[in-house]
C-alpha positions in Angstrom: 0.0 0.0 0.0 2.8 2.4 0.8 4.4 1.6 -2.6 1.1 2.4 -4.3 1.0 5.9 -2.8 4.7 6.6 -3.5 4.3 5.4 -7.1 1.4 7.8 -7.8 2.6 10.7 -5.7 6.4 10.5 -5.7 6.8 14.1 -4.8 4.4 16.2 -2.7 4.4 20.0 -2.6 3.4 21.2 0.9 1.7 24.6 0.1 1.8 25.8 3.7 4.0 26.7 6.6 4.3 26.3 10.4 3.2 23.3 12.4 0.8 22.0 9.7 3.6 21.9 7.1 5.8 19.9 9.5 2.8 17.6 10.2 2.2 16.9 6.5 5.9 16.3 5.9 5.9 13.7 8.7 3.0 11.8 7.3 4.1 12.0 3.7 7.5 10.6 4.6 5.8 7.6 6.4 4.2 6.8 3.0 7.5 7.0 1.1 6.9 10.3 -0.6 9.5 12.9 -1.3 8.5 16.2 0.3 8.9 19.7 -1.1 8.5 22.7 1.2 7.8 26.3 0.0 8.9 29.2 2.1 8.8 33.0 2.2 11.7 35.2 2.8 10.5 35.5 6.4 10.6 31.7 6.9 14.1 31.0 5.6 15.1 29.3 8.9 11.7 27.7 9.6 11.4 24.1 10.8 9.4 22.9 7.7 12.2 24.2 5.4 14.8 22.0 7.3 12.5 19.0 7.5 11.5 18.7 3.9 13.6 16.9 1.3 13.7 20.0 -0.9 12.7 23.6 -0.2 11.8 26.4 -2.6 11.8 30.2 -1.9 8.6 31.7 -3.3 9.0 35.3 -2.3 7.9 37.8 0.4 5.8 37.1 3.4 2.4 36.9 1.6 3.7 34.5 -1.0 1.8 31.6 0.5 -1.3 33.3 -0.9 0.3 33.6 -4.4 -1.1 30.7 -6.6 1.4 31.4 -9.4 4.4 31.2 -7.0 3.1 27.9 -5.6 2.4 26.4 -9.1 5.8 27.5 -10.3 7.5 25.7 -7.3 5.6 22.6 -8.2 6.6 22.7 -11.8 10.3 23.4 -11.0 10.5 20.5 -8.5 8.5 17.9 -10.4 5.8 17.5 -7.8 2.8 15.4 -8.6 0.5 16.6 -5.9 -0.2 19.7 -3.7 -1.4 19.4 -0.1 -2.8 22.8 1.0 -2.9 22.2 4.8 -5.2 24.8 6.4 -5.4 28.5 6.2 -4.0 30.4 3.2 -5.4 28.9 0.0 -6.6 25.6 1.5 -10.3 26.3 0.7 -9.7 28.4 -2.4 -11.7 26.8 -5.2 -10.0 28.8 -7.9 -6.5 27.7 -6.7 -7.7 24.0 -6.5 -8.9 24.4 -10.2 -5.6 25.7 -11.3 -3.7 22.9 -9.5 -5.8 20.3 -11.3 -5.6 22.2 -14.6 -1.9 22.0 -14.3 -2.1 18.2 -14.2 -1.4 18.0 -10.5 -3.3 16.2 -7.8 -5.2 18.4 -5.3 -5.1 16.7 -1.9 -8.4 17.9 -0.7 -12.1 18.3 -1.7 -13.0 19.1 -5.3 -13.1 22.7 -6.4 -16.9 22.4 -6.8 -17.2 21.2 -3.2 -15.0 24.0 -1.9 -17.1 26.5 -3.8 -20.4 25.1 -2.5 -19.4 24.6 1.1 -17.0 27.5 1.5 -19.8 30.1 1.3 -21.8 29.9 4.5 -25.2 30.7 3.0 -24.9 28.0 0.3 -23.6 25.5 2.9 -26.5 26.3 5.1 -28.9 25.7 2.2 -27.3 22.3 1.5 -27.5 21.4 5.2 -31.2 22.2 5.3 -31.7 20.1 2.2 -29.8 17.2 3.8 -31.9 17.3 7.0 -29.2 18.7 9.2 -30.6 20.5 12.3 -30.5 24.3 11.7 -31.6 27.2 13.9 -33.9 29.9 12.4 -32.0 32.3 10.2 -32.1 34.5 7.1 -30.9 34.4 3.6 -28.4 36.8 2.2 -29.2 40.4 3.2 -28.8 43.2 0.7 -29.2 46.1 3.1 -29.5 47.1 6.7 -33.3 47.7 6.2 -33.7 44.2 4.7 -31.8 42.8 7.7 -34.1 44.4 10.2 -37.2 43.1 8.4 -35.8 39.5 8.1 -34.6 39.3 11.7 -38.0 40.4 13.0 -39.2 36.9 12.0 -36.2 35.2 13.6 -36.0 37.2 16.9 -33.1 38.7 18.8 -30.3 38.1 19.6 -28.8 37.1 16.3 -25.3 36.5 15.0 -24.6 38.5 11.9 -22.1 36.6 9.6 -20.1 37.3 6.5 -20.8 34.4 4.2 -17.1 34.2 3.1 -15.7 34.5 6.5 -13.6 32.1 8.5 -11.7 31.8 11.8 -14.2 34.1 13.5 -13.7 37.0 11.1 -16.8 38.8 10.0 -19.1 37.9 12.9 -21.1 40.3 15.1 -23.7 39.7 17.9 -26.7 41.9 17.6 -29.3 42.2 20.4 -31.5 44.9 19.0 -32.2 46.9 15.9 -29.6 49.6 16.5 -26.9 46.9 17.0 -28.1 45.1 13.9 -27.9 48.3 11.7 -24.5 49.2 13.0 -23.3 45.6 12.7 -24.5 45.2 9.2 -22.4 48.1 8.0 -19.4 46.9 9.9 -19.6 43.2 8.9 -20.4 43.9 5.2 -17.5 46.3 5.0 -15.1 43.9 6.6 -16.4 41.1 4.4 -15.7 43.2 1.3 -12.2 44.1 2.5 -11.2 40.6 3.7 -13.0 38.3 1.3 -14.1 40.4 -1.6 -17.7 39.4 -0.9 -20.2 41.6 0.8 -22.6 38.7 1.5 -24.1 38.8 5.0 -26.8 36.7 6.7 -28.1 36.3 10.3 -29.1 33.4 12.5 -30.4 32.9 16.0 -27.6 33.5 18.6 -27.1 31.3 21.6 -25.7 33.3 24.5 -23.9 30.4 26.3 -23.3 28.2 23.3 -20.9 25.3 23.0 -19.1 24.6 19.8 -19.3 21.0 18.7 -18.1 19.5 15.4 -18.0 16.1 13.6 -15.0 14.9 11.8 -15.9 13.3 8.5 -14.0 11.7 5.6 -15.4 11.0 2.1 -14.0 8.8 -0.7 -15.5 11.0 -3.5 -17.7 8.2 -4.6 -20.6 8.7 -2.2 -19.2 7.0 0.9 -18.7 9.2 3.9 -17.6 8.1 7.4 -17.6 10.0 10.7 -14.6 9.8 13.0 -16.2 10.9 16.3 -16.8 14.4 17.4 -15.0 17.2 19.2 -15.8 20.1 21.6 -14.1 23.3 20.7 -16.0 25.7 22.9 -13.0 27.3 24.7 -12.2 30.2 22.4 -10.9 33.7 22.2 -12.2 36.2 19.6 -14.2 33.3 18.1 -11.0 31.3 17.5 -10.4 28.0 19.3 -7.9 27.6 22.1 -8.6 24.2 23.7 -10.3 21.2 22.0 -11.2 17.7 23.1 -12.6 14.5 21.7 -15.1 13.2 22.1 -17.4 16.1 23.0 -18.4 15.6 26.6 -21.9 15.8 27.9 -23.7 15.3 24.6 -27.0 13.3 24.8 -26.5 10.0 23.0 -29.5 10.6 20.7 -28.2 14.1 19.7 -24.7 12.8 19.2 -25.9 10.1 16.8 -28.1 12.7 15.0 -25.2 15.0 14.5 -23.0 12.2 13.1 -25.6 10.9 10.8 -26.7 14.3 9.5 -23.0 15.3 8.9 -22.5 12.1 6.9 -25.7 12.7 4.9 -24.8 16.3 4.2 -21.3 15.5 2.7 -22.5 12.3 1.0 -25.2 14.4 -0.8 -22.4 16.3 -2.6 -20.1 13.2 -3.1 -17.6 14.7 -0.7 -13.9 13.8 -1.1 -11.2 13.9 1.5 -11.2 15.2 5.1 -13.8 17.7 6.3 -15.6 18.9 9.4 -19.2 19.8 10.0 -19.5 22.3 12.8 -22.5 22.9 15.1 -23.6 25.3 17.7 -24.9 23.4 20.8 -27.4 25.0 23.1 -26.8 22.9 26.3 -29.7 24.5 28.1 -32.2 23.5 25.5 -30.4 20.3 24.4 -30.5 21.5 20.8 -27.8 21.9 18.1 -27.7 23.8 14.9 -25.6 23.7 11.8 -22.8 26.3 11.8 -20.6 25.6 8.8 -18.5 23.1 6.9 -14.7 23.3 7.0 -13.8 21.6 3.7 -10.2 21.0 4.8 -8.1 19.5 7.5 -8.7 21.2 10.9 -6.1 22.6 13.3 -7.6 20.4 16.0 -7.5 17.1 14.0 -4.9 15.6 16.4 -7.5 14.9 19.1 -9.5 12.9 16.6 -6.4 11.0 15.6 -5.7 10.2 19.2 -9.1 8.6 19.9 -9.4 6.8 16.6 -5.9 5.8 15.8 -6.3 7.2 12.2 -3.6 9.4 10.6 -5.9 11.8 8.8 -3.2 13.3 6.7 -2.1 9.9 5.5 -5.7 9.1 4.7 -5.9 12.2 2.5 -2.7 11.2 0.7 -3.7 7.6 0.2 -7.1 8.7 -1.2 -5.4 11.2 -3.5 -3.1 8.5 -4.7 -6.0 6.5 -6.0 -6.6 4.0 -3.1 -10.2 2.8 -3.6 -11.0 0.7 -0.5 -10.0 3.2 2.2 -13.4 3.3 3.9 -14.6 -0.3 3.4 -13.5 -1.3 6.8 -16.3 0.9 8.3 -19.6 -0.4 6.9 -21.6 1.2 9.7 -20.4 4.7 8.6 -18.4 5.5 11.7 -14.9 4.9 13.0 -14.8 3.5 16.6 -13.6 6.0 19.3 -11.6 4.9 22.3 -10.5 7.0 25.3 -10.3 10.8 25.5 -7.9 13.4 24.2 -7.4 17.2 24.9 -5.4 19.7 22.9 -4.1 23.1 24.0 -3.0 25.6 21.4 0.1 27.7 22.3 -0.1 31.1 20.8 2.5 33.9 20.8 0.0 36.3 22.4 -0.7 37.9 25.8 -4.1 36.9 27.2 -3.8 39.7 29.8 -3.5 42.3 27.1 -6.5 41.4 25.0 -4.6 38.5 23.4 -2.3 40.9 21.7 0.1 39.0 19.3 3.8 39.0 20.1 6.9 38.5 18.1 10.6 38.2 18.8 13.3 35.7 19.7 12.3 32.5 21.7 15.2 32.1 24.2 13.9 28.9 25.7 11.4 26.3 24.4 10.8 23.1 26.4 8.2 20.4 25.8 7.4 17.4 27.8 8.6 14.0 26.5 6.6 11.2 27.9 3.9 8.6 26.9 0.5 10.0 26.2 1.8 13.4 25.2 2.0 14.5 21.5 3.4 17.9 20.5 2.8 19.4 17.0 4.8 22.5 16.6 7.3 24.4 14.5 9.4 26.3 17.0 12.4 25.6 19.2 14.9 27.6 21.3 16.4 30.2 19.0 13.3 30.5 16.7 12.4 34.1 15.8 8.7 34.7 15.7 7.7 37.0 12.9 4.7 39.4 12.8 3.5 38.3 9.4 1.5 35.2 10.3 -1.0 33.6 12.7 0.7 33.4 16.2 0.1 29.7 16.6 3.4 28.1 17.7 2.5 24.6 18.9 -0.2 22.2 20.1 0.1 20.0 23.1 -2.2 16.9 22.8 -2.7 14.5 25.8 -4.6 11.2 25.7 -6.1 9.3 28.5 -8.6 6.5 29.3 -11.2 9.1 30.2 -11.7 12.9 30.3 -10.5 13.4 33.9 -7.3 11.5 33.2 -6.7 13.5 30.0 -7.3 16.8 31.7 -4.9 16.0 34.5 -2.3 14.9 32.0 -2.7 18.1 30.0 -2.2 20.1 33.2 1.0 18.3 34.0 2.3 18.6 30.4 1.6 22.3 30.3 3.4 22.8 33.6 6.4 21.1 32.0 6.2 23.3 29.0 8.4 26.5 28.9 8.6 29.4 26.5 10.8 32.4 27.2 11.6 35.6 25.3 8.2 35.9 23.7 5.0 36.0 25.8 2.6 33.1 25.1 -0.7 32.0 26.5 0.6 29.2 28.8 -0.7 30.9 32.0 -4.2 30.8 30.6 -3.9 27.3 29.3 -2.6 25.9 32.7 -5.5 27.6 34.5 -8.1 26.1 32.0 -7.2 22.5 32.8 -8.6 22.9 36.4 -11.1 25.6 35.7 -14.4 24.6 37.4 -16.6 25.7 34.5 -14.6 23.5 32.2 -14.1 20.4 34.3 -17.8 20.7 35.4 -19.1 21.0 31.8 -20.5 24.5 32.4 -18.1 26.1 29.8 -19.2 27.9 26.6 -17.6 30.0 23.9 -17.4 33.0 26.1 -15.8 31.3 29.1 -12.3 32.7 28.4 -13.4 36.2 27.6 -12.3 37.6 31.0 -9.9 35.0 32.3 -6.6 36.6 31.1 -3.5 35.2 32.6 -4.0 34.3 36.3 -0.3 33.4 36.9 2.1 35.9 38.7 3.7 38.4 36.3 5.5 41.7 36.2 4.4 43.8 33.2 6.5 46.5 31.8 4.7 49.8 31.2 7.5 52.3 30.7 10.8 50.4 30.0 13.2 53.2 30.7 16.0 54.4 28.5 18.0 51.1 28.5 16.8 48.5 31.0 18.1 44.9 30.6 18.2 41.7 32.6 21.7 41.2 34.1 23.4 38.9 36.6 26.5 39.7 38.6 29.0 37.2 37.3 28.2 37.4 33.5 29.5 34.7 31.1 32.8 33.2 32.2 35.3 31.4 29.9 34.1 32.5 26.5 36.3 35.4 25.7 38.8 33.2 23.8 36.0 32.7 21.2 34.9 36.3 21.2 31.9 36.2 23.6 32.2 39.0 26.2 31.2 38.4 29.8 28.4 41.0 29.9 26.7 41.0 33.3 26.0 44.1 35.5 28.4 47.0 34.9 28.0 47.8 38.6 28.0 44.2 39.9 28.4 45.4 43.5 25.1 47.2 43.6 23.4 44.2 42.0 24.9 41.8 44.5 23.9 44.1 47.3 20.3 44.1 46.3 20.3 40.3 46.0 21.9 39.9 49.5 19.4 42.1 51.1 16.6 40.1 49.6 18.1 36.7 50.5 18.8 35.8 46.8 21.8 34.1 45.5 24.4 36.8 44.6 24.1 36.0 41.0 20.3 36.1 40.7 19.0 38.0 37.7 18.0 41.6 38.2 17.3 44.7 36.2 20.0 47.1 35.2 18.4 50.6 34.5 20.5 53.1 32.6 19.9 56.8 33.3 16.2 56.2 34.2 14.3 53.2 35.1 11.1 51.3 34.3 7.5 51.4 35.4 6.4 47.8 36.4 3.1 46.4 37.4 3.1 43.4 39.8 0.0 41.2 39.6 1.0 39.4 42.9 2.7 40.5 46.1 6.5 40.7 45.9 9.5 42.0 47.7 11.9 44.4 45.9 15.1 46.2 46.5 16.5 49.1 44.5 20.3 49.8 44.7 23.0 51.5 42.6 22.7 55.2 41.5 20.4 57.2 43.6 17.0 57.7 41.8 13.4 58.3 43.0 11.5 55.1 43.5 7.8 55.0 44.1 5.2 52.3 44.8 1.7 53.4 43.7 3.0 57.0 43.8 4.4 56.8 47.3 8.2 57.2 47.7 10.1 54.3 49.1 13.7 53.9 50.2 16.9 52.9 48.3 19.1 50.1 49.6 16.2 48.6 51.6 13.7 45.8 51.1 10.2 47.0 50.1 7.1 44.9 50.2 4.9 45.4 47.0 1.2 44.5 47.2 -0.6 42.7 44.4 -1.6 45.1 41.7 1.0 47.7 42.6 3.0 49.8 40.2 6.7 50.3 40.9 8.4 53.3 39.2 12.1 54.0 39.1 13.0 57.5 38.0 16.1 59.3 36.7 19.4 58.9 38.5 20.6 62.0 40.1 24.3 60.9 40.4 25.9 57.9 38.8 24.2 56.3 35.9 22.9 52.8 36.6 20.2 51.8 39.1 19.5 48.1 39.9 16.1 46.6 40.7 16.1 43.2 42.3 13.2 41.0 43.3 12.9 38.2 45.9 13.6 35.0 43.9 15.2 36.9 41.0 13.8 37.1 37.6 13.1 33.8 35.9 14.9 33.9 32.5 16.9 31.1 30.8 20.6 30.9 31.0 22.6 31.3 27.8 26.2 30.0 27.9 25.8 29.8 31.7 24.5 33.3 32.3 21.2 35.2 32.3 23.0 38.4 31.3 21.7 40.3 28.3 24.2 40.9 25.5 22.2 43.2 23.2 24.8 43.4 20.4 24.8 39.6 20.1 21.0 39.4 20.6 21.1 36.8 23.3 20.6 36.3 27.0 18.2 38.1 29.3 14.7 38.7 28.0 14.7 38.0 24.3 18.3 39.1 23.9 17.4 42.8 24.1 16.4 45.7 26.3 12.9 45.7 27.7 10.0 47.2 25.7 6.5 48.3 26.7 4.2 45.3 27.2 7.0 42.8 28.0 6.2 40.3 30.7 8.7 39.1 33.3 8.3 36.2 35.7 9.8 35.7 39.1 12.1 32.9 40.1 12.9 31.0 43.3 16.6 32.0 44.0 17.3 31.8 47.7 20.2 32.4 50.0 20.6 33.7 53.6 19.8 37.4 53.8 22.9 39.5 54.5 23.8 43.1 55.2 26.1 43.9 52.3 28.8 46.6 52.1 27.3 49.5 50.2 29.4 50.9 47.3 29.8 54.6 47.0 29.9 57.5 47.3 28.0 58.3 44.1 29.6 61.5 42.8 30.5 63.5 39.7 34.2 62.9 40.0 35.5 59.3 40.1 38.9 58.1 41.1 39.7 54.7 39.6 42.5 52.5 41.0 44.5 51.0 38.2 47.5 48.9 37.5 50.0 50.1 34.9 50.1 48.2 31.6 50.0 46.1 29.7 51.4 48.8 27.3 53.4 51.5 28.9 56.6 53.6 28.6 58.9 53.7 26.9 57.8 51.3 24.1 54.4 52.9 23.4 54.0 56.0 25.5 56.6 58.5 26.6 57.2 58.9 30.3 55.4 62.3 30.1 52.4 60.6 28.5 52.2 58.2 31.5 52.5 61.1 34.0 49.8 62.9 32.1 47.5 59.8 32.1 47.9 59.4 35.9 47.5 63.1 36.7 44.8 64.3 34.4 41.1 64.6 34.8 39.2 63.1 31.9 35.6 63.9 31.0 33.1 61.2 30.2 31.8 61.5 26.6 28.1 61.3 25.8 28.9 58.5 23.3 29.5 55.8 25.9 27.9 52.5 26.4 28.3 49.0 27.9 30.9 48.3 25.3 33.1 51.1 26.5 33.2 54.5 28.3 34.7 57.1 26.0 36.7 59.8 27.6 37.7 63.3 26.6 41.3 64.3 27.7 44.7 65.3 26.6 46.3 63.8 23.6 49.4 61.6 24.1 52.7 62.5 22.4 53.5 58.8 21.8 56.9 57.2 21.9 56.9 56.1 18.3 55.7 57.5 14.9 53.4 54.7 13.9 52.3 51.2 14.7 54.8 49.5 12.3 53.3 46.4 10.7 50.2 46.8 12.9 49.1 50.1 11.4 49.7 53.8 10.6 48.8 55.2 14.0 51.2 54.7 17.0 48.2 53.3 19.0 48.1 50.3 16.6 49.4 47.0 17.6 48.8 43.4 16.5 45.7 41.9 18.1 46.1 41.3 21.9 43.7 40.2 24.6 41.7 42.9 26.3 40.5 43.1 29.8 37.3 44.7 31.2 38.4 48.0 32.7 41.4 48.4 30.3 42.0 52.0 29.2 42.1 51.5 25.4 43.5 54.2 23.2 41.7 54.0 19.9 43.9 56.5 18.1 44.2 59.4 20.4 40.8 58.7 22.1 40.9 56.9 25.5 38.1 54.3 26.1 37.5 52.3 29.3 36.4 48.9 28.0 33.2 47.6 29.4 31.7 44.1 29.9 30.1 44.0 26.4 33.4 45.1 24.8 35.7 43.2 22.5 38.0 40.4 23.8 40.7 41.2 21.2 41.9 44.4 19.7 44.6 46.2 17.9 45.1 49.2 20.3 47.3 49.8 23.2 46.1 49.9 26.8 48.4 51.9 29.2 46.5 51.1 32.5 43.8 48.7 33.7 41.1 49.3 36.4 41.5 46.7 39.1 38.6 44.3 39.6 37.3 45.8 42.9 36.9 49.2 41.2 35.1 48.0 38.0 31.7 48.7 39.6 32.4 52.4 39.1 32.5 51.9 35.3 28.8 51.3 35.4 28.2 54.6 37.2 30.2 56.9 34.9 27.7 59.3 33.3 28.3 61.8 30.5 29.9 65.0 31.9 31.4 63.2 35.0 35.2 63.4 35.4 37.6 60.5 36.0 41.2 60.4 37.3 43.4 57.3 37.7 45.3 56.3 40.8 47.8 53.4 40.9 47.5 50.6 43.3 50.7 51.6 45.0 49.0 54.8 46.2 46.3 53.0 48.1 46.0 50.4 50.9 43.0 48.1 51.6 41.3 48.6 54.9 40.6 45.6 57.2 37.5 45.0 55.2 39.6 44.0 52.3 38.7 44.8 48.7 35.0 44.8 49.4 35.6 47.7 51.7 36.6 51.4 51.2 40.0 51.9 49.8 42.0 54.7 51.4 44.5 56.8 49.5 48.0 57.1 51.1 49.3 60.5 50.0 52.9 60.5 48.6 54.0 64.1 49.4 56.5 65.5 47.0 56.7 62.2 45.1 56.3 62.1 41.3 53.4 60.0 40.0 54.3 56.3 40.4 55.0 54.1 37.5 57.0 56.8 35.6 
């Protein structure tokens, strides 16, 4: 049988993207087919491109909607068939006709069936003719006046629908004449813009409706079987979020009627391939009504596969290859169902912000790997989510002997699932699995409307000029391969905040440059703000620096502009929960990795709290924060007389330098006197006397790039071709993070100072050398 499929469809073009493209490739491979992926410029690194045997670039982001680009890809690769998946052109009758006209096999319903069932009003008429239960409704409405007259016979409330709509687009609930008139103009206009069809009709609306559907499959010769049913009632914006099979709580008589009427409807048109007949179920009345036909594979098809053992994609391919006896094993018209399955869709969106879609870099993706759990997805750690497509990232499907077992298993699987860098709807999904309305079969299509994300979060309102996640230690051991340590520029202040809170010294905190963020805490937390002095308020009330502050649930914390120094640090009890990259949570923005999405915070970002713990301590507080900074240095590695004159060294160690405005974490640029230099040029290393062959740099090294001195920071280069006359000692590096434009800096050698009994963590006293020339000269 496998050979038969591969002989007829040796090469399959998958005219889609994302998780469904990966899913089709997997099933096609199991049948011995060669798979060909298409991809847009946005999807060059997408999973389906890597998984297919061959991949073809078809153009910009919208190219999945370009029939000519898809057909050209099929011609160039020698494909014999096209599988449309779902979305994009999967229900486009004109595209299906062009595929068949090109001599290719269309893996789906016929173009005539797509045309008949794709328009809601003609599908509704076919359903009525086939005896499918249908709530009262209207035909197509040519105007708002006609709508008002027709709905008078149906009664309010009604759902106004665009006949060409899909995925919840072009639908509006109308409870009176005013809403109907306004809704008509809105829906007809949206229908014209979205589908090129102004057709609108209305039908009775059920306030607490459940969404039930029957999976069917037809052989194109009049035989249609049903493969159980599904409940897809948990939705947001009329789009499904959680689905299960079989649909729970349906009366046996009604379940059988829905199955038989779905089979009759599709048998009446000689339906070919996979399809779904959807119903609105009024649990209060125990009645159901035809909603629409999806003449394609559904997103939620895995729950049906889980309870029937049928690979629906493989069935589609086998039928398309000419297999005739696919459905003869089910003479009763239905495929047996065993057990229960639940699916949760993971979207890149924020349920607490009106399900706003998100994009960016996924810095951690973890899925459970154990029996009874299936994951259909297209993302992994390092995937960049674009803004161009539907935000569906993955589906987690869990099977069990019964509904309770499946729901418990889904809850466990979702707790083991992790996404970082881009906000997803996992908090909502985890809550749903134990939501009383859902477990008690009281749910409906509006259950999720006000649920949001009940899990603890910190939401960024105002991000501040440059606020990043940093830890104290940074990345260790990677400079030989060019990866800088990053980490807090003022690591002492960050460590101090963590110690006051009882965190591990290296727990992740926020580094705020010049001014800080405004953060909303959904749950109670404890915070500590250290570093440069800046106004800090909780719900508008000032709170102290260098002290632990209790923040109540719902409170807003605001960190203002630093009055001295440059960087303020905000730590939270437990630290911020972000994944490690190369052993550190520190953000390296130039490399685009670490921290939250490898970047500075933006409005709307969501941070989660961790569980870092250590004994609370009273740390030594760095300071004072001033406008003139004395930095203790060691001389070298490049000094006099090889590179600088002795006068140059005296000048470096006796001058005051001003901090340039063009400074950053890579380096603090200084304004000061120009060296005379001990040589005319850099010889083989370059024309300027500052040039040398590449040598290893240190954080805190004073690098002369030409005549400009730069104090190298933790995001700076590990190698370079410029000389460094002095280097800031480790215990003084915290000051680099506090140098602000306009401050002044002078350098003091280690021989001029002596540690106190507190050691290098304490204050360093200068020992005056009266009458002595600057040391090191």
